[in-house]
C-alpha positions as CSV (number, residue, x, y, z in Angstrom):
1,M,0.2,-0.2,-0.1
2,Y,2.9,2.4,0.7
3,W,4.3,1.8,-2.8
4,L,0.8,2.5,-4.2
5,L,0.4,5.5,-2.3
6,I,3.2,7.3,-4.4
7,Y,1.2,7.0,-7.3
8,Y,-1.4,9.2,-5.8
9,G,0.4,12.0,-4.6
10,V,2.4,10.7,-1.3
11,E,6.1,12.0,-1.5
12,P,8.4,9.0,-2.0
13,T,10.8,10.1,0.5
14,E,7.9,9.5,3.0
15,A,6.4,6.3,1.7
16,L,9.6,4.4,0.5
17,P,11.1,4.4,3.7
18,L,8.0,3.1,5.4
19,M,7.7,0.2,2.7
20,K,11.1,-0.7,3.3
21,S,10.4,-0.7,7.0
22,A,7.1,-2.9,6.4
23,S,8.2,-5.2,4.2
24,D,11.7,-6.0,6.6
25,R,9.4,-6.6,9.3
26,A,7.0,-8.6,7.1
27,L,10.2,-11.2,6.3
28,E,11.1,-11.1,9.6
29,L,7.9,-12.9,10.7
30,D,7.9,-15.2,7.5
31,D,10.7,-15.4,4.9
32,H,8.4,-17.3,2.5
33,L,6.1,-14.3,1.7
34,A,6.5,-13.8,-1.8
35,D,4.6,-10.3,-1.7
36,A,7.0,-9.1,0.8
37,H,10.4,-10.1,-1.1
38,A,8.6,-8.2,-4.2
39,A,8.2,-5.1,-2.0
40,R,11.3,-5.0,-0.8
41,G,13.0,-5.3,-4.0
42,L,11.0,-2.0,-5.1
43,A,12.3,-0.6,-1.8
44,L,15.8,-1.2,-2.7
45,V,15.8,-0.1,-6.2
46,Y,13.8,2.9,-5.7
47,L,15.3,4.1,-2.1
48,Q,18.8,2.7,-2.3
49,N,19.7,2.4,-6.4
50,D,20.7,-1.3,-5.1
51,W,19.9,-3.0,-8.1
52,R,21.5,-6.2,-7.9
53,A,20.0,-6.9,-4.0
54,G,16.5,-5.7,-5.3
55,E,16.8,-8.3,-8.4
56,A,17.6,-10.9,-6.1
57,E,14.7,-10.2,-4.2
58,F,12.3,-10.1,-7.3
59,H,13.6,-13.7,-8.3
60,R,13.1,-15.1,-4.7
61,A,9.6,-13.8,-5.0
62,I,9.0,-15.4,-8.1
63,E,10.7,-18.8,-6.8
64,L,8.6,-18.6,-3.7
65,D,4.8,-18.1,-5.6
66,P,5.2,-18.1,-9.4
67,G,1.3,-17.8,-9.6
68,D,1.3,-14.4,-7.6
69,G,0.7,-11.8,-10.4
70,A,2.3,-8.9,-8.3
71,T,5.8,-10.4,-8.4
72,H,6.2,-10.8,-12.1
73,A,4.9,-7.1,-12.3
74,Y,7.0,-5.5,-9.9
75,Y,9.9,-7.4,-11.3
76,E,8.8,-5.9,-14.7
77,L,8.5,-2.5,-13.5
78,G,11.3,-2.3,-11.0
79,F,13.6,-3.7,-12.9
80,L,13.6,-5.1,-16.3
81,L,12.0,-1.8,-17.6
82,P,14.3,0.8,-16.0
83,L,16.9,-1.2,-18.2
84,G,15.6,-1.4,-21.0
85,R,15.1,-5.1,-21.5
86,F,11.7,-4.4,-23.1
87,D,10.8,-8.0,-24.5
88,E,11.5,-9.6,-21.0
89,S,9.6,-7.0,-19.8
90,I,6.5,-7.1,-21.8
91,S,6.6,-11.1,-21.1
92,E,6.7,-10.3,-17.2
93,I,3.5,-7.8,-17.5
94,N,1.8,-10.2,-20.1
95,R,2.1,-12.7,-17.2
96,A,1.1,-10.9,-14.3
97,L,-1.9,-10.2,-16.6
98,D,-2.7,-13.8,-17.5
99,L,-2.6,-14.5,-13.8
100,D,-4.8,-11.3,-12.9
101,P,-6.6,-9.9,-16.1
102,L,-8.9,-7.5,-14.6
103,S,-6.0,-5.6,-12.2
104,V,-6.0,-1.9,-13.3
105,E,-2.6,-1.6,-11.8
106,F,-1.0,-4.0,-14.1
107,N,-2.6,-3.1,-17.3
108,C,-1.3,0.3,-16.5
109,Y,2.3,-0.9,-15.9
110,R,1.7,-2.3,-19.3
111,G,0.7,0.8,-20.7
112,Y,4.1,2.2,-19.3
113,T,6.2,-0.3,-20.7
114,L,4.5,0.0,-24.2
115,Y,5.4,3.6,-24.1
116,F,8.8,3.6,-22.9
117,A,9.7,0.5,-25.7
118,R,8.4,3.3,-28.1
119,R,5.3,1.2,-29.1
120,Y,2.8,4.2,-29.1
121,A,0.0,2.7,-31.0
122,D,0.2,-0.1,-28.8
123,A,0.5,1.9,-25.9
124,E,-2.2,4.4,-27.1
125,T,-4.7,1.1,-27.1
126,Q,-3.2,-0.3,-23.8
127,L,-3.8,3.3,-22.0
128,H,-7.6,3.9,-23.3
129,K,-8.2,0.2,-22.0
130,V,-7.1,1.2,-18.6
131,L,-9.2,4.0,-18.4
132,Q,-12.3,2.1,-19.6
133,M,-11.6,0.1,-16.5
134,D,-10.9,3.4,-14.0
135,P,-11.4,6.7,-15.7
136,S,-10.0,8.3,-12.5
137,I,-6.6,6.6,-12.6
138,P,-4.3,9.8,-12.7
139,S,-1.2,7.8,-13.7
140,A,-2.9,6.4,-17.0
141,N,-4.1,10.0,-17.8
142,W,-0.8,11.5,-17.3
143,I,1.0,8.7,-19.4
144,L,-1.1,9.2,-22.3
145,M,-1.0,12.8,-22.2
146,E,3.2,12.3,-22.2
147,L,2.7,9.9,-25.1
148,Y,0.2,12.6,-27.3
149,E,3.0,15.0,-26.3
150,Q,5.7,12.9,-27.8
151,Q,3.5,12.6,-31.0
152,R,3.0,16.5,-30.9
153,R,-0.7,15.7,-31.1
154,W,-1.7,18.7,-29.3
155,P,-5.7,18.5,-29.2
156,E,-5.5,15.4,-27.5
157,A,-2.6,16.2,-25.2
158,W,-4.7,19.4,-24.1
159,S,-7.6,17.2,-23.3
160,Q,-5.7,14.8,-21.2
161,F,-4.1,18.2,-19.8
162,E,-7.4,19.5,-18.7
163,K,-8.7,16.4,-17.0
164,I,-5.3,16.3,-14.9
165,R,-5.4,19.8,-14.2
166,A,-8.9,19.4,-12.8
167,G,-7.5,16.7,-10.5
168,V,-4.8,18.5,-9.5
169,E,-6.8,21.5,-8.7
170,N,-9.5,19.3,-7.5
171,K,-12.3,21.0,-9.5
172,P,-14.7,19.5,-11.8
173,L,-13.8,19.1,-15.2
174,S,-15.6,21.8,-17.2
175,P,-17.5,20.0,-20.3
176,G,-16.6,21.6,-23.6
177,K,-16.0,21.0,-27.2
178,V,-12.8,19.2,-28.3
179,L,-10.4,21.6,-29.7
180,T,-9.0,21.6,-33.0
181,R,-5.3,21.6,-34.3
182,A,-5.5,25.3,-35.2
183,E,-7.2,26.3,-31.9
184,V,-4.3,24.5,-29.6
185,S,-1.1,26.1,-30.4
186,Q,2.0,24.3,-29.1
187,E,3.4,27.7,-27.4
188,N,0.1,28.0,-25.2
189,Y,0.1,24.6,-24.8
190,W,3.6,24.5,-23.2
191,K,2.8,27.8,-21.2
192,N,-0.2,26.1,-19.3
193,R,1.7,22.9,-19.1
194,I,4.6,24.4,-17.4
195,E,2.5,26.5,-14.9
196,M,0.9,23.6,-13.6
197,E,4.2,21.5,-13.2
198,E,6.0,24.1,-11.4
199,G,3.1,24.4,-9.2
200,I,3.2,20.5,-8.3
201,A,6.5,20.7,-7.9
202,K,7.1,23.4,-5.5
203,E,4.2,21.2,-3.9
204,L,5.1,17.8,-3.7
205,S,8.6,18.1,-5.0
206,Y,7.8,16.1,-8.2
207,Y,10.8,17.5,-10.0
208,G,11.5,14.8,-12.4
209,D,7.7,15.4,-14.1
210,L,9.2,18.9,-14.2
211,G,12.4,17.9,-16.2
212,V,10.4,16.1,-18.5
213,V,8.6,19.4,-19.7
214,Y,11.6,21.6,-19.7
215,A,13.1,18.6,-21.5
216,R,10.8,18.7,-24.3
217,T,10.8,22.3,-24.8
218,G,14.3,22.8,-25.2
219,Q,15.4,24.1,-22.2
220,K,18.1,21.7,-21.5
221,K,19.9,24.2,-18.5
222,K,16.5,24.0,-16.6
223,A,15.6,20.4,-17.4
224,L,19.0,19.3,-15.8
225,D,18.7,21.6,-13.0
226,A,15.1,20.1,-12.4
227,L,16.6,16.6,-12.8
228,E,19.4,17.3,-10.0
229,L,17.0,18.2,-7.3
230,A,14.9,15.3,-8.5
231,A,17.8,13.1,-7.3
232,T,17.8,14.6,-4.0
233,K,14.0,13.3,-3.3
234,I,14.5,10.0,-4.3
235,D,12.1,10.6,-7.2
236,P,10.7,7.7,-8.8
237,R,11.0,9.2,-12.7
238,L,15.0,9.0,-12.4
239,R,14.8,5.2,-12.4
240,Y,13.4,5.4,-15.9
241,M,16.2,7.9,-17.2
242,K,17.6,5.4,-19.8
243,V,14.5,4.5,-21.5
244,D,12.2,7.7,-21.3
245,P,11.5,9.3,-24.6
246,A,11.3,12.7,-23.0
247,F,14.7,12.9,-21.9
248,D,16.3,11.8,-25.5
249,S,17.1,15.4,-26.2
250,L,19.6,15.0,-23.1
251,R,21.4,12.4,-23.5
252,D,24.8,13.5,-24.9
253,E,24.7,16.1,-21.9
254,P,27.8,15.8,-19.6
255,R,25.2,16.4,-16.4
256,F,22.5,14.2,-17.4
257,R,25.1,11.2,-17.9
258,E,26.4,12.0,-14.5
259,L,22.8,11.6,-13.2
260,V,22.8,8.2,-15.2
261,Q,25.8,7.4,-13.3
262,K,24.5,8.2,-9.8
263,M,21.7,5.8,-10.4
264,N,24.0,3.0,-10.2
265,F,22.4,1.0,-13.2
266,P,23.8,-2.5,-13.2
267,Q,26.0,-2.7,-16.2
268,E,24.8,-4.9,-18.8
C-alpha cells in the first residue's frame, strides 16, 4: 500500500522508507512471503539504487510463488523496464495479466512499458483500455498525455491535460468541445503545462516530471537543474532515465550522464 500511495501523490521520501520497513518486518515474521520479497525489491531499487539486491528479491519472490501476478509485475516495473529490457518486460507484465487480467494496476504498467518501448500505437490502445476500467486513475491519464506530447498531437494532449489539471486543482472538469489543432497552439499548450508542473513540483517535490516538460521544450539547463533536484528527493521518475523518450534530447549532456551514473544502473 505504501508503494501504491506514491502514485496518488504521497511523497516518495515519506512512503519508500515505510515500505522498506514494512517489508523487512514482514520477512522477519515469515521469510517465505513472495509479495514481501517483491515489495522489498522495489524498496531497494527506488530507495537505495541497489539494483542487484533488488533483483535477487524479485527472483526470490517469483521462486516462492510464480502464480502471484504482483511478483511478475513488480519485477517488470522495478527492474527490467528501467534497464530497457523491453522483450522481457513485456513478457513479465503479460504473465502478470494472465494471472490477474482485471488488475487496473497491472494493465497500467503494461501501458507504461509499451510507451517506454516506443510502441506508441500499442501504448495508446492499452492506456485507453485502462481508462475504460477506471477513468479516474491519474497515472494512466498522465502517461497518455505524455504520449500525445511525444507525438505532437496537441488537441489530444490538451484534452488529457485538462483532465489532469481538474484533478490537481480538485475541481470538476468543465464540459466543452474538443479543440482543433488550430485552436491549440504548441506555445499555448506548453505555457499552461509548465505552469501546472511548476506548481506541482513546488508543492510535492516532483522535480522529475518538471524536468520532462523543460526537456520537451528545449530548456536543457532548466531540465537538468530540475533533474538534479529530483535526485535529492528519491524521485521514481529518475529510475527510467535510460528509457524515457522525454529525455532523448539530454542524452549527450555531461550533467545528464552524471545523473545516470548516480542511479547505479547495473552494467549490461
